[in-house]
PDB file of N, CA, C and O in Angstrom:
ATOM      1  N   UNK A   1      71.116  41.547  -1.614  1.00  0.00           N
ATOM      2  CA  UNK A   1      72.348  41.759  -2.483  1.00  0.00           C
ATOM      3  C   UNK A   1      72.049  43.163  -3.030  1.00  0.00           C
ATOM      4  O   UNK A   1      70.914  43.542  -3.316  1.00  0.00           O
ATOM      5  N   UNK A   2      73.164  43.903  -3.152  1.00  0.00           N
ATOM      6  CA  UNK A   2      72.990  45.220  -3.789  1.00  0.00           C
ATOM      7  C   UNK A   2      72.999  45.068  -5.265  1.00  0.00           C
ATOM      8  O   UNK A   2      73.600  44.178  -5.866  1.00  0.00           O
ATOM      9  N   UNK A   3      72.235  46.072  -5.837  1.00  0.00           N
ATOM     10  CA  UNK A   3      72.073  45.969  -7.363  1.00  0.00           C
ATOM     11  C   UNK A   3      73.400  46.015  -8.113  1.00  0.00           C
ATOM     12  O   UNK A   3      73.550  45.394  -9.166  1.00  0.00           O
ATOM     13  N   UNK A   4      74.314  46.718  -7.590  1.00  0.00           N
ATOM     14  CA  UNK A   4      75.638  46.699  -8.242  1.00  0.00           C
ATOM     15  C   UNK A   4      76.397  45.381  -8.206  1.00  0.00           C
ATOM     16  O   UNK A   4      77.144  45.026  -9.118  1.00  0.00           O
ATOM     17  N   UNK A   5      76.167  44.675  -7.106  1.00  0.00           N
ATOM     18  CA  UNK A   5      76.725  43.355  -7.077  1.00  0.00           C
ATOM     19  C   UNK A   5      75.947  42.390  -7.957  1.00  0.00           C
ATOM     20  O   UNK A   5      76.569  41.523  -8.571  1.00  0.00           O
ATOM     21  N   UNK A   6      74.794  42.473  -8.043  1.00  0.00           N
ATOM     22  CA  UNK A   6      73.998  41.619  -9.005  1.00  0.00           C
ATOM     23  C   UNK A   6      74.297  41.917 -10.359  1.00  0.00           C
ATOM     24  O   UNK A   6      74.336  41.000 -11.179  1.00  0.00           O
ATOM     25  N   UNK A   7      74.531  43.196 -10.718  1.00  0.00           N
ATOM     26  CA  UNK A   7      74.956  43.456 -12.148  1.00  0.00           C
ATOM     27  C   UNK A   7      76.382  42.870 -12.452  1.00  0.00           C
ATOM     28  O   UNK A   7      76.635  42.382 -13.554  1.00  0.00           O
ATOM     29  N   UNK A   8      77.303  42.936 -11.439  1.00  0.00           N
ATOM     30  CA  UNK A   8      78.616  42.399 -11.584  1.00  0.00           C
ATOM     31  C   UNK A   8      78.596  40.823 -11.757  1.00  0.00           C
ATOM     32  O   UNK A   8      79.379  40.246 -12.510  1.00  0.00           O
ATOM     33  N   UNK A   9      77.622  40.165 -10.986  1.00  0.00           N
ATOM     34  CA  UNK A   9      77.607  38.755 -10.904  1.00  0.00           C
ATOM     35  C   UNK A   9      76.727  38.201 -12.213  1.00  0.00           C
ATOM     36  O   UNK A   9      77.028  37.165 -12.807  1.00  0.00           O
ATOM     37  N   UNK A  10      75.750  38.934 -12.522  1.00  0.00           N
ATOM     38  CA  UNK A  10      74.897  38.562 -13.696  1.00  0.00           C
ATOM     39  C   UNK A  10      74.718  39.740 -14.662  1.00  0.00           C
ATOM     40  O   UNK A  10      73.718  40.453 -14.576  1.00  0.00           O
ATOM     41  N   UNK A  11      75.673  39.957 -15.583  1.00  0.00           N
ATOM     42  CA  UNK A  11      75.676  41.165 -16.448  1.00  0.00           C
ATOM     43  C   UNK A  11      74.392  41.342 -17.265  1.00  0.00           C
ATOM     44  O   UNK A  11      74.065  42.450 -17.691  1.00  0.00           O
ATOM     45  N   UNK A  12      73.681  40.250 -17.474  1.00  0.00           N
ATOM     46  CA  UNK A  12      72.453  40.328 -18.348  1.00  0.00           C
ATOM     47  C   UNK A  12      71.193  40.504 -17.483  1.00  0.00           C
ATOM     48  O   UNK A  12      70.075  40.391 -17.985  1.00  0.00           O
ATOM     49  N   UNK A  13      71.378  40.782 -16.180  1.00  0.00           N
ATOM     50  CA  UNK A  13      70.281  40.867 -15.319  1.00  0.00           C
ATOM     51  C   UNK A  13      69.264  42.003 -15.831  1.00  0.00           C
ATOM     52  O   UNK A  13      69.673  43.031 -16.371  1.00  0.00           O
ATOM     53  N   UNK A  14      68.011  41.747 -15.632  1.00  0.00           N
ATOM     54  CA  UNK A  14      66.950  42.673 -15.989  1.00  0.00           C
ATOM     55  C   UNK A  14      66.250  43.104 -14.612  1.00  0.00           C
ATOM     56  O   UNK A  14      65.752  42.264 -13.863  1.00  0.00           O
ATOM     57  N   UNK A  15      66.250  44.376 -14.358  1.00  0.00           N
ATOM     58  CA  UNK A  15      65.637  44.918 -13.139  1.00  0.00           C
ATOM     59  C   UNK A  15      64.241  45.348 -13.488  1.00  0.00           C
ATOM     60  O   UNK A  15      64.031  46.055 -14.473  1.00  0.00           O
ATOM     61  N   UNK A  16      63.280  44.927 -12.687  1.00  0.00           N
ATOM     62  CA  UNK A  16      61.808  45.354 -12.959  1.00  0.00           C
ATOM     63  C   UNK A  16      61.520  46.385 -11.928  1.00  0.00           C
ATOM     64  O   UNK A  16      61.740  46.163 -10.737  1.00  0.00           O
ATOM     65  N   UNK A  17      61.033  47.509 -12.363  1.00  0.00           N
ATOM     66  CA  UNK A  17      60.693  48.650 -11.309  1.00  0.00           C
ATOM     67  C   UNK A  17      59.774  48.084 -10.277  1.00  0.00           C
ATOM     68  O   UNK A  17      58.866  47.330 -10.628  1.00  0.00           O
ATOM     69  N   UNK A  18      59.957  48.407  -9.011  1.00  0.00           N
ATOM     70  CA  UNK A  18      58.936  47.969  -7.998  1.00  0.00           C
ATOM     71  C   UNK A  18      57.685  48.753  -7.945  1.00  0.00           C
ATOM     72  O   UNK A  18      57.631  49.922  -8.326  1.00  0.00           O
ATOM     73  N   UNK A  19      56.725  48.126  -7.492  1.00  0.00           N
ATOM     74  CA  UNK A  19      55.331  48.708  -7.349  1.00  0.00           C
ATOM     75  C   UNK A  19      55.058  48.821  -5.918  1.00  0.00           C
ATOM     76  O   UNK A  19      54.390  47.960  -5.345  1.00  0.00           O
ATOM     77  N   UNK A  20      55.576  49.912  -5.264  1.00  0.00           N
ATOM     78  CA  UNK A  20      55.545  50.051  -3.814  1.00  0.00           C
ATOM     79  C   UNK A  20      54.082  50.177  -3.261  1.00  0.00           C
ATOM     80  O   UNK A  20      53.842  49.844  -2.101  1.00  0.00           O
ATOM     81  N   UNK A  21      53.120  50.653  -4.081  1.00  0.00           N
ATOM     82  CA  UNK A  21      51.786  50.831  -3.659  1.00  0.00           C
ATOM     83  C   UNK A  21      51.190  49.345  -3.505  1.00  0.00           C
ATOM     84  O   UNK A  21      50.469  49.035  -2.557  1.00  0.00           O
ATOM     85  N   UNK A  22      51.543  48.502  -4.477  1.00  0.00           N
ATOM     86  CA  UNK A  22      51.091  47.129  -4.418  1.00  0.00           C
ATOM     87  C   UNK A  22      51.666  46.456  -3.164  1.00  0.00           C
ATOM     88  O   UNK A  22      50.982  45.755  -2.420  1.00  0.00           O
ATOM     89  N   UNK A  23      52.888  46.699  -2.991  1.00  0.00           N
ATOM     90  CA  UNK A  23      53.675  46.024  -1.794  1.00  0.00           C
ATOM     91  C   UNK A  23      52.930  46.467  -0.489  1.00  0.00           C
ATOM     92  O   UNK A  23      52.682  45.632   0.382  1.00  0.00           O
ATOM     93  N   UNK A  24      52.564  47.819  -0.352  1.00  0.00           N
ATOM     94  CA  UNK A  24      51.913  48.264   0.793  1.00  0.00           C
ATOM     95  C   UNK A  24      50.535  47.658   0.972  1.00  0.00           C
ATOM     96  O   UNK A  24      50.143  47.293   2.081  1.00  0.00           O
ATOM     97  N   UNK A  25      49.824  47.556  -0.096  1.00  0.00           N
ATOM     98  CA  UNK A  25      48.474  46.927  -0.049  1.00  0.00           C
ATOM     99  C   UNK A  25      48.591  45.489   0.405  1.00  0.00           C
ATOM    100  O   UNK A  25      47.892  45.075   1.330  1.00  0.00           O
ATOM    101  N   UNK A  26      49.469  44.712  -0.232  1.00  0.00           N
ATOM    102  CA  UNK A  26      49.683  43.276   0.171  1.00  0.00           C
ATOM    103  C   UNK A  26      50.203  43.206   1.591  1.00  0.00           C
ATOM    104  O   UNK A  26      49.770  42.312   2.319  1.00  0.00           O
ATOM    105  N   UNK A  27      51.076  44.054   2.040  1.00  0.00           N
ATOM    106  CA  UNK A  27      51.585  44.012   3.397  1.00  0.00           C
ATOM    107  C   UNK A  27      50.376  44.289   4.413  1.00  0.00           C
ATOM    108  O   UNK A  27      50.230  43.558   5.393  1.00  0.00           O
ATOM    109  N   UNK A  28      49.585  45.272   4.176  1.00  0.00           N
ATOM    110  CA  UNK A  28      48.386  45.458   4.933  1.00  0.00           C
ATOM    111  C   UNK A  28      47.487  44.270   4.973  1.00  0.00           C
ATOM    112  O   UNK A  28      47.014  43.910   6.051  1.00  0.00           O
ATOM    113  N   UNK A  29      47.234  43.671   3.920  1.00  0.00           N
ATOM    114  CA  UNK A  29      46.408  42.518   3.830  1.00  0.00           C
ATOM    115  C   UNK A  29      46.993  41.299   4.582  1.00  0.00           C
ATOM    116  O   UNK A  29      46.292  40.598   5.312  1.00  0.00           O
ATOM    117  N   UNK A  30      48.204  41.095   4.388  1.00  0.00           N
ATOM    118  CA  UNK A  30      48.945  40.002   5.054  1.00  0.00           C
ATOM    119  C   UNK A  30      48.747  40.178   6.593  1.00  0.00           C
ATOM    120  O   UNK A  30      48.401  39.238   7.308  1.00  0.00           O
ATOM    121  N   UNK A  31      48.988  41.448   7.064  1.00  0.00           N
ATOM    122  CA  UNK A  31      48.931  41.678   8.540  1.00  0.00           C
ATOM    123  C   UNK A  31      47.434  41.409   9.023  1.00  0.00           C
ATOM    124  O   UNK A  31      47.241  40.962  10.153  1.00  0.00           O
ATOM    125  N   UNK A  32      46.455  41.666   8.221  1.00  0.00           N
ATOM    126  CA  UNK A  32      45.072  41.484   8.462  1.00  0.00           C
ATOM    127  C   UNK A  32      44.868  40.017   8.762  1.00  0.00           C
ATOM    128  O   UNK A  32      44.261  39.642   9.765  1.00  0.00           O
ATOM    129  N   UNK A  33      45.409  39.168   7.836  1.00  0.00           N
ATOM    130  CA  UNK A  33      45.259  37.717   7.928  1.00  0.00           C
ATOM    131  C   UNK A  33      45.936  37.269   9.205  1.00  0.00           C
ATOM    132  O   UNK A  33      45.349  36.489   9.956  1.00  0.00           O
ATOM    133  N   UNK A  34      47.161  37.732   9.489  1.00  0.00           N
ATOM    134  CA  UNK A  34      47.858  37.294  10.648  1.00  0.00           C
ATOM    135  C   UNK A  34      47.182  37.700  11.900  1.00  0.00           C
ATOM    136  O   UNK A  34      47.184  36.954  12.878  1.00  0.00           O
ATOM    137  N   UNK A  35      46.587  38.889  11.904  1.00  0.00           N
ATOM    138  CA  UNK A  35      45.913  39.325  13.126  1.00  0.00           C
ATOM    139  C   UNK A  35      44.565  38.616  13.327  1.00  0.00           C
ATOM    140  O   UNK A  35      43.951  38.762  14.384  1.00  0.00           O
ATOM    141  N   UNK A  36      44.101  37.860  12.343  1.00  0.00           N
ATOM    142  CA  UNK A  36      42.904  37.156  12.453  1.00  0.00           C
ATOM    143  C   UNK A  36      43.193  35.841  13.319  1.00  0.00           C
ATOM    144  O   UNK A  36      42.265  35.193  13.803  1.00  0.00           O
ATOM    145  N   UNK A  37      44.494  35.495  13.481  1.00  0.00           N
ATOM    146  CA  UNK A  37      44.892  34.374  14.358  1.00  0.00           C
ATOM    147  C   UNK A  37      45.292  34.731  15.728  1.00  0.00           C
ATOM    148  O   UNK A  37      45.077  33.964  16.666  1.00  0.00           O
ATOM    149  N   UNK A  38      45.893  35.921  15.879  1.00  0.00           N
ATOM    150  CA  UNK A  38      46.424  36.429  17.190  1.00  0.00           C
ATOM    151  C   UNK A  38      46.566  37.947  17.055  1.00  0.00           C
ATOM    152  O   UNK A  38      46.969  38.441  16.002  1.00  0.00           O
ATOM    153  N   UNK A  39      46.249  38.655  18.073  1.00  0.00           N
ATOM    154  CA  UNK A  39      46.454  40.088  18.075  1.00  0.00           C
ATOM    155  C   UNK A  39      47.983  40.444  18.393  1.00  0.00           C
ATOM    156  O   UNK A  39      48.423  41.587  18.269  1.00  0.00           O
ATOM    157  N   UNK A  40      48.708  39.407  18.794  1.00  0.00           N
ATOM    158  CA  UNK A  40      50.178  39.433  19.121  1.00  0.00           C
ATOM    159  C   UNK A  40      51.024  39.304  17.888  1.00  0.00           C
ATOM    160  O   UNK A  40      51.765  38.331  17.751  1.00  0.00           O
ATOM    161  N   UNK A  41      50.936  40.265  16.975  1.00  0.00           N
ATOM    162  CA  UNK A  41      51.644  40.325  15.730  1.00  0.00           C
ATOM    163  C   UNK A  41      52.695  41.433  15.749  1.00  0.00           C
ATOM    164  O   UNK A  41      52.346  42.603  15.902  1.00  0.00           O
ATOM    165  N   UNK A  42      53.968  41.090  15.598  1.00  0.00           N
ATOM    166  CA  UNK A  42      55.022  42.185  15.600  1.00  0.00           C
ATOM    167  C   UNK A  42      55.604  42.093  14.111  1.00  0.00           C
ATOM    168  O   UNK A  42      56.262  41.154  13.665  1.00  0.00           O
ATOM    169  N   UNK A  43      55.239  43.229  13.451  1.00  0.00           N
ATOM    170  CA  UNK A  43      55.744  43.358  12.127  1.00  0.00           C
ATOM    171  C   UNK A  43      57.266  43.628  12.216  1.00  0.00           C
ATOM    172  O   UNK A  43      57.726  44.391  13.066  1.00  0.00           O
ATOM    173  N   UNK A  44      58.062  42.953  11.275  1.00  0.00           N
ATOM    174  CA  UNK A  44      59.585  43.228  11.236  1.00  0.00           C
ATOM    175  C   UNK A  44      59.923  44.070  10.113  1.00  0.00           C
ATOM    176  O   UNK A  44      60.790  44.938  10.214  1.00  0.00           O
ATOM    177  N   UNK A  45      59.247  43.847   8.993  1.00  0.00           N
ATOM    178  CA  UNK A  45      59.486  44.624   7.726  1.00  0.00           C
ATOM    179  C   UNK A  45      58.278  44.542   6.928  1.00  0.00           C
ATOM    180  O   UNK A  45      57.277  43.996   7.392  1.00  0.00           O
ATOM    181  N   UNK A  46      58.293  45.034   5.785  1.00  0.00           N
ATOM    182  CA  UNK A  46      57.214  44.949   4.886  1.00  0.00           C
ATOM    183  C   UNK A  46      56.596  43.617   4.570  1.00  0.00           C
ATOM    184  O   UNK A  46      55.404  43.503   4.286  1.00  0.00           O
ATOM    185  N   UNK A  47      57.450  42.603   4.629  1.00  0.00           N
ATOM    186  CA  UNK A  47      57.085  41.265   4.346  1.00  0.00           C
ATOM    187  C   UNK A  47      57.432  40.110   5.415  1.00  0.00           C
ATOM    188  O   UNK A  47      57.484  38.913   5.134  1.00  0.00           O
ATOM    189  N   UNK A  48      57.645  40.630   6.601  1.00  0.00           N
ATOM    190  CA  UNK A  48      57.975  39.674   7.749  1.00  0.00           C
ATOM    191  C   UNK A  48      57.296  40.069   8.999  1.00  0.00           C
ATOM    192  O   UNK A  48      57.027  41.258   9.168  1.00  0.00           O
ATOM    193  N   UNK A  49      56.989  39.180   9.898  1.00  0.00           N
ATOM    194  CA  UNK A  49      56.377  39.399  11.110  1.00  0.00           C
ATOM    195  C   UNK A  49      56.496  38.209  11.933  1.00  0.00           C
ATOM    196  O   UNK A  49      56.672  37.090  11.452  1.00  0.00           O
ATOM    197  N   UNK A  50      56.390  38.474  13.286  1.00  0.00           N
ATOM    198  CA  UNK A  50      56.474  37.354  14.234  1.00  0.00           C
ATOM    199  C   UNK A  50      55.075  37.395  14.953  1.00  0.00           C
ATOM    200  O   UNK A  50      54.504  38.451  15.224  1.00  0.00           O
ATOM    201  N   UNK A  51      54.588  36.168  15.230  1.00  0.00           N
ATOM    202  CA  UNK A  51      53.312  35.971  15.947  1.00  0.00           C
ATOM    203  C   UNK A  51      53.485  35.224  17.232  1.00  0.00           C
ATOM    204  O   UNK A  51      54.221  34.239  17.295  1.00  0.00           O
ATOM    205  N   UNK A  52      52.855  35.653  18.195  1.00  0.00           N
ATOM    206  CA  UNK A  52      52.780  34.817  19.533  1.00  0.00           C
ATOM    207  C   UNK A  52      51.485  34.076  19.496  1.00  0.00           C
ATOM    208  O   UNK A  52      50.451  34.701  19.728  1.00  0.00           O
ATOM    209  N   UNK A  53      51.446  32.804  19.226  1.00  0.00           N
ATOM    210  CA  UNK A  53      50.259  32.070  19.217  1.00  0.00           C
ATOM    211  C   UNK A  53      50.031  31.195  20.424  1.00  0.00           C
ATOM    212  O   UNK A  53      49.307  30.199  20.426  1.00  0.00           O
ATOM    213  N   UNK A  54      50.741  31.677  21.489  1.00  0.00           N
ATOM    214  CA  UNK A  54      50.489  30.993  22.798  1.00  0.00           C
ATOM    215  C   UNK A  54      49.004  31.102  23.106  1.00  0.00           C
ATOM    216  O   UNK A  54      48.427  32.185  23.016  1.00  0.00           O
ATOM    217  N   UNK A  55      48.397  30.007  23.461  1.00  0.00           N
ATOM    218  CA  UNK A  55      47.028  29.973  23.919  1.00  0.00           C
ATOM    219  C   UNK A  55      45.973  30.007  22.766  1.00  0.00           C
ATOM    220  O   UNK A  55      44.774  30.104  23.027  1.00  0.00           O
ATOM    221  N   UNK A  56      46.472  29.922  21.410  1.00  0.00           N
ATOM    222  CA  UNK A  56      45.521  29.815  20.281  1.00  0.00           C
ATOM    223  C   UNK A  56      45.279  28.422  19.861  1.00  0.00           C
ATOM    224  O   UNK A  56      44.528  28.225  18.906  1.00  0.00           O
ATOM    225  N   UNK A  57      45.869  27.380  20.508  1.00  0.00           N
ATOM    226  CA  UNK A  57      45.594  26.006  20.112  1.00  0.00           C
ATOM    227  C   UNK A  57      44.182  25.657  20.176  1.00  0.00           C
ATOM    228  O   UNK A  57      43.678  24.989  19.273  1.00  0.00           O
ATOM    229  N   UNK A  58      43.515  26.056  21.165  1.00  0.00           N
ATOM    230  CA  UNK A  58      42.078  25.717  21.263  1.00  0.00           C
ATOM    231  C   UNK A  58      41.262  26.254  20.115  1.00  0.00           C
ATOM    232  O   UNK A  58      40.262  25.667  19.701  1.00  0.00           O
ATOM    233  N   UNK A  59      41.706  27.367  19.620  1.00  0.00           N
ATOM    234  CA  UNK A  59      40.864  27.919  18.403  1.00  0.00           C
ATOM    235  C   UNK A  59      41.382  27.444  17.103  1.00  0.00           C
ATOM    236  O   UNK A  59      40.599  27.243  16.174  1.00  0.00           O
ATOM    237  N   UNK A  60      42.643  27.253  16.982  1.00  0.00           N
ATOM    238  CA  UNK A  60      43.204  27.033  15.557  1.00  0.00           C
ATOM    239  C   UNK A  60      44.054  25.822  15.423  1.00  0.00           C
ATOM    240  O   UNK A  60      44.458  25.501  14.305  1.00  0.00           O
ATOM    241  N   UNK A  61      44.345  25.149  16.441  1.00  0.00           N
ATOM    242  CA  UNK A  61      45.216  23.947  16.469  1.00  0.00           C
ATOM    243  C   UNK A  61      46.673  24.289  16.966  1.00  0.00           C
ATOM    244  O   UNK A  61      46.942  25.377  17.476  1.00  0.00           O
ATOM    245  N   UNK A  62      47.512  23.368  16.795  1.00  0.00           N
ATOM    246  CA  UNK A  62      48.869  23.459  17.282  1.00  0.00           C
ATOM    247  C   UNK A  62      49.658  24.524  16.341  1.00  0.00           C
ATOM    248  O   UNK A  62      49.360  24.720  15.163  1.00  0.00           O
ATOM    249  N   UNK A  63      50.671  25.161  17.011  1.00  0.00           N
ATOM    250  CA  UNK A  63      51.484  26.115  16.158  1.00  0.00           C
ATOM    251  C   UNK A  63      51.751  25.785  14.695  1.00  0.00           C
ATOM    252  O   UNK A  63      51.579  26.648  13.834  1.00  0.00           O
ATOM    253  N   UNK A  64      52.158  24.585  14.400  1.00  0.00           N
ATOM    254  CA  UNK A  64      52.508  24.141  13.100  1.00  0.00           C
ATOM    255  C   UNK A  64      51.282  24.224  12.210  1.00  0.00           C
ATOM    256  O   UNK A  64      51.341  24.638  11.052  1.00  0.00           O
ATOM    257  N   UNK A  65      50.158  23.808  12.806  1.00  0.00           N
ATOM    258  CA  UNK A  65      48.846  23.849  12.096  1.00  0.00           C
ATOM    259  C   UNK A  65      48.451  25.273  11.785  1.00  0.00           C
ATOM    260  O   UNK A  65      47.986  25.574  10.686  1.00  0.00           O
ATOM    261  N   UNK A  66      48.629  26.110  12.715  1.00  0.00           N
ATOM    262  CA  UNK A  66      48.346  27.558  12.544  1.00  0.00           C
ATOM    263  C   UNK A  66      49.261  28.085  11.355  1.00  0.00           C
ATOM    264  O   UNK A  66      48.765  28.814  10.496  1.00  0.00           O
ATOM    265  N   UNK A  67      50.442  27.756  11.315  1.00  0.00           N
ATOM    266  CA  UNK A  67      51.418  28.221  10.236  1.00  0.00           C
ATOM    267  C   UNK A  67      50.883  27.774   8.953  1.00  0.00           C
ATOM    268  O   UNK A  67      50.807  28.564   8.012  1.00  0.00           O
ATOM    269  N   UNK A  68      50.493  26.512   8.848  1.00  0.00           N
ATOM    270  CA  UNK A  68      49.952  25.958   7.581  1.00  0.00           C
ATOM    271  C   UNK A  68      48.608  26.605   7.193  1.00  0.00           C
ATOM    272  O   UNK A  68      48.359  26.806   6.004  1.00  0.00           O
ATOM    273  N   UNK A  69      47.758  26.928   8.141  1.00  0.00           N
ATOM    274  CA  UNK A  69      46.528  27.680   7.867  1.00  0.00           C
ATOM    275  C   UNK A  69      46.829  29.120   7.352  1.00  0.00           C
ATOM    276  O   UNK A  69      46.172  29.639   6.450  1.00  0.00           O
ATOM    277  N   UNK A  70      47.790  29.682   7.940  1.00  0.00           N
ATOM    278  CA  UNK A  70      48.133  31.049   7.472  1.00  0.00           C
ATOM    279  C   UNK A  70      48.652  30.918   6.053  1.00  0.00           C
ATOM    280  O   UNK A  70      48.152  31.638   5.189  1.00  0.00           O
ATOM    281  N   UNK A  71      49.646  30.031   5.729  1.00  0.00           N
ATOM    282  CA  UNK A  71      49.979  29.826   4.396  1.00  0.00           C
ATOM    283  C   UNK A  71      48.847  29.589   3.410  1.00  0.00           C
ATOM    284  O   UNK A  71      48.838  30.159   2.319  1.00  0.00           O
ATOM    285  N   UNK A  72      47.958  28.805   3.768  1.00  0.00           N
ATOM    286  CA  UNK A  72      46.853  28.462   2.899  1.00  0.00           C
ATOM    287  C   UNK A  72      45.952  29.701   2.667  1.00  0.00           C
ATOM    288  O   UNK A  72      45.536  29.910   1.528  1.00  0.00           O
ATOM    289  N   UNK A  73      45.646  30.484   3.625  1.00  0.00           N
ATOM    290  CA  UNK A  73      44.908  31.646   3.470  1.00  0.00           C
ATOM    291  C   UNK A  73      45.641  32.716   2.630  1.00  0.00           C
ATOM    292  O   UNK A  73      45.007  33.386   1.814  1.00  0.00           O
ATOM    293  N   UNK A  74      46.823  32.868   2.795  1.00  0.00           N
ATOM    294  CA  UNK A  74      47.537  33.869   1.959  1.00  0.00           C
ATOM    295  C   UNK A  74      47.583  33.430   0.554  1.00  0.00           C
ATOM    296  O   UNK A  74      47.473  34.241  -0.366  1.00  0.00           O
ATOM    297  N   UNK A  75      47.753  32.091   0.355  1.00  0.00           N
ATOM    298  CA  UNK A  75      47.711  31.635  -1.065  1.00  0.00           C
ATOM    299  C   UNK A  75      46.424  31.810  -1.652  1.00  0.00           C
ATOM    300  O   UNK A  75      46.324  32.293  -2.781  1.00  0.00           O
ATOM    301  N   UNK A  76      45.364  31.438  -0.943  1.00  0.00           N
ATOM    302  CA  UNK A  76      43.969  31.522  -1.463  1.00  0.00           C
ATOM    303  C   UNK A  76      43.416  32.868  -1.680  1.00  0.00           C
ATOM    304  O   UNK A  76      42.781  33.143  -2.698  1.00  0.00           O
ATOM    305  N   UNK A  77      43.677  33.809  -0.625  1.00  0.00           N
ATOM    306  CA  UNK A  77      43.126  35.182  -0.674  1.00  0.00           C
ATOM    307  C   UNK A  77      43.947  36.093  -1.449  1.00  0.00           C
ATOM    308  O   UNK A  77      43.445  37.023  -2.079  1.00  0.00           O
ATOM    309  N   UNK A  78      45.165  35.864  -1.425  1.00  0.00           N
ATOM    310  CA  UNK A  78      46.147  36.960  -2.010  1.00  0.00           C
ATOM    311  C   UNK A  78      46.959  36.349  -3.096  1.00  0.00           C
ATOM    312  O   UNK A  78      47.649  37.073  -3.812  1.00  0.00           O
ATOM    313  N   UNK A  79      46.918  35.037  -3.264  1.00  0.00           N
ATOM    314  CA  UNK A  79      47.816  34.429  -4.337  1.00  0.00           C
ATOM    315  C   UNK A  79      49.354  34.562  -3.984  1.00  0.00           C
ATOM    316  O   UNK A  79      50.221  34.596  -4.857  1.00  0.00           O
ATOM    317  N   UNK A  80      49.593  34.629  -2.743  1.00  0.00           N
ATOM    318  CA  UNK A  80      51.048  34.895  -2.257  1.00  0.00           C
ATOM    319  C   UNK A  80      51.574  33.550  -1.674  1.00  0.00           C
ATOM    320  O   UNK A  80      50.908  32.930  -0.845  1.00  0.00           O
ATOM    321  N   UNK A  81      52.668  33.154  -2.080  1.00  0.00           N
ATOM    322  CA  UNK A  81      53.431  32.065  -1.260  1.00  0.00           C
ATOM    323  C   UNK A  81      53.969  32.676   0.063  1.00  0.00           C
ATOM    324  O   UNK A  81      54.217  33.874   0.203  1.00  0.00           O
ATOM    325  N   UNK A  82      54.115  31.758   0.984  1.00  0.00           N
ATOM    326  CA  UNK A  82      54.572  32.189   2.328  1.00  0.00           C
ATOM    327  C   UNK A  82      55.416  31.181   2.926  1.00  0.00           C
ATOM    328  O   UNK A  82      55.043  30.008   2.923  1.00  0.00           O
ATOM    329  N   UNK A  83      56.598  31.549   3.476  1.00  0.00           N
ATOM    330  CA  UNK A  83      57.452  30.633   4.258  1.00  0.00           C
ATOM    331  C   UNK A  83      57.023  30.972   5.705  1.00  0.00           C
ATOM    332  O   UNK A  83      56.760  32.127   6.042  1.00  0.00           O
ATOM    333  N   UNK A  84      56.963  29.898   6.555  1.00  0.00           N
ATOM    334  CA  UNK A  84      56.745  30.054   7.955  1.00  0.00           C
ATOM    335  C   UNK A  84      57.488  29.104   8.868  1.00  0.00           C
ATOM    336  O   UNK A  84      57.606  27.908   8.605  1.00  0.00           O
ATOM    337  N   UNK A  85      58.001  29.696   9.985  1.00  0.00           N
ATOM    338  CA  UNK A  85      58.719  28.817  10.875  1.00  0.00           C
ATOM    339  C   UNK A  85      58.053  28.828  12.180  1.00  0.00           C
ATOM    340  O   UNK A  85      57.414  29.831  12.499  1.00  0.00           O
ATOM    341  N   UNK A  86      58.133  27.797  12.990  1.00  0.00           N
ATOM    342  CA  UNK A  86      57.613  27.663  14.230  1.00  0.00           C
ATOM    343  C   UNK A  86      58.711  27.423  15.338  1.00  0.00           C
ATOM    344  O   UNK A  86      59.629  26.621  15.162  1.00  0.00           O
ATOM    345  N   UNK A  87      58.563  28.152  16.467  1.00  0.00           N
ATOM    346  CA  UNK A  87      59.461  27.958  17.524  1.00  0.00           C
ATOM    347  C   UNK A  87      58.950  28.194  18.784  1.00  0.00           C
ATOM    348  O   UNK A  87      57.845  28.725  18.895  1.00  0.00           O
ATOM    349  N   UNK A  88      59.676  27.835  19.864  1.00  0.00           N
ATOM    350  CA  UNK A  88      59.117  27.980  21.213  1.00  0.00           C
ATOM    351  C   UNK A  88      59.494  29.408  21.702  1.00  0.00           C
ATOM    352  O   UNK A  88      59.143  29.791  22.817  1.00  0.00           O
TER     353      UNK A  88
END
């Protein structure tokens, strides 16, 4: 949502200045965690990526289990929540 639209919809909104250096640090660390499961990581944005975990089941379990392990590691190591989807 654009800031102008947010201001229109919520006149009392408070904007907190971004910390881009922290975002970049966290993004790099997240990618490191993802790449510990598979080298087939396709970053999409600073906070999104797709992983191809084909053939990883023997090491890490089924794809849904891999997603859960990634979420757990990000929460434990970086204190970050993470949503994850699994598809064929």
